[in-house]
C-alpha positions as a printed Julia matrix, in Angstrom:
88×3 Matrix{Float64}:
  98.88   88.54  108.14
  96.15   90.27  105.77
  92.66   90.7   107.18
  89.51   90.14  105.22
  87.07   93.16  105.34
  83.92   92.64  106.94
  81.26   95.74  107.21
  84.28   98.26  107.37
  84.13  101.64  106.24
  86.74  104.15  104.99
  86.16  107.86  105.35
  87.27  109.93  102.24
  87.18  113.74  101.95
  85.4   115.01   98.88
  86.38  115.55   95.9
  88.4   112.23   96.36
  85.26  110.14   97.05
  83.8   111.23   93.84
  86.86  110.46   92.01
  86.89  107.14   93.5
  83.35  106.64   92.6
  84.0   107.56   88.87
  86.99  105.23   88.79
  89.57  107.94   88.23
  91.22  107.67   91.82
  92.77  104.1    92.03
  95.48  104.91   95.02
  94.53  106.36   98.21
  97.43  107.81  100.39
  97.37  107.34  103.89
  99.86  107.89  106.83
  99.37  104.12  108.18
  99.88  100.72  106.7
  96.54   98.44  106.33
  96.4    94.72  106.47
  92.77   94.84  105.33
  92.16   93.51  101.78
  88.72   93.24  100.29
  85.55   95.29   99.82
  84.87   98.17  102.05
  82.12  100.9   102.26
  83.34  104.52  101.74
  81.85  107.47  103.48
  82.09  111.02  101.97
  83.37  113.06  104.94
  81.57  116.27  105.85
  85.09  118.38  105.53
  86.1   118.94  102.06
  89.65  118.99  101.03
  89.62  122.71   99.84
  92.98  122.65   98.16
  91.78  119.7    95.76
  88.82  121.53   94.67
  90.86  124.76   93.76
  93.13  122.4    91.73
  90.19  121.21   89.94
  88.81  124.78   89.58
  85.57  123.59   91.3
  83.91  124.7    94.44
  82.74  122.55   97.4
  79.12  121.85   97.51
  78.36  119.8    94.47
  79.23  116.33   95.91
  77.68  114.18   98.51
  78.92  114.57  102.06
  78.28  112.94  105.19
  76.97  109.66  103.8
  78.06  106.24  102.65
  78.52  106.8    98.74
  79.63  103.3    97.63
  82.1   100.45   98.14
  85.63  100.0    96.8
  87.99   97.13   96.96
  91.29   97.51   98.77
  93.62   95.04   96.68
  96.98   96.06   98.15
  99.15   98.42  100.18
 102.83   99.26   99.99
 105.22  101.58  101.66
 105.86  105.09   99.76
 108.42  107.89  100.65
 105.52  109.84  102.04
 103.42  107.23  103.66
 101.55  104.14  102.36
  99.69  103.59   98.87
  96.46  101.8    99.28
  95.58  100.2    95.98
  91.84  100.55   95.24
């Protein structure tokens, strides 16, 4: 059974939250499945993902943290070899 979202929020670490806002990140990888479909708020976590910043050749500090930064629609979820892919 799929659950329609209602005032739910998803915490995403930077720089991934920024990539979602820009529309360049369309898949969120999680260890758990979700039955939630629909629009949810997303929150930029206060803890940055340091390796992702290194890979981008950027330093933490240039993106919003600790706040709601937007909304995203979860349109699907499927099992992957390393967990689950939440399609945004």
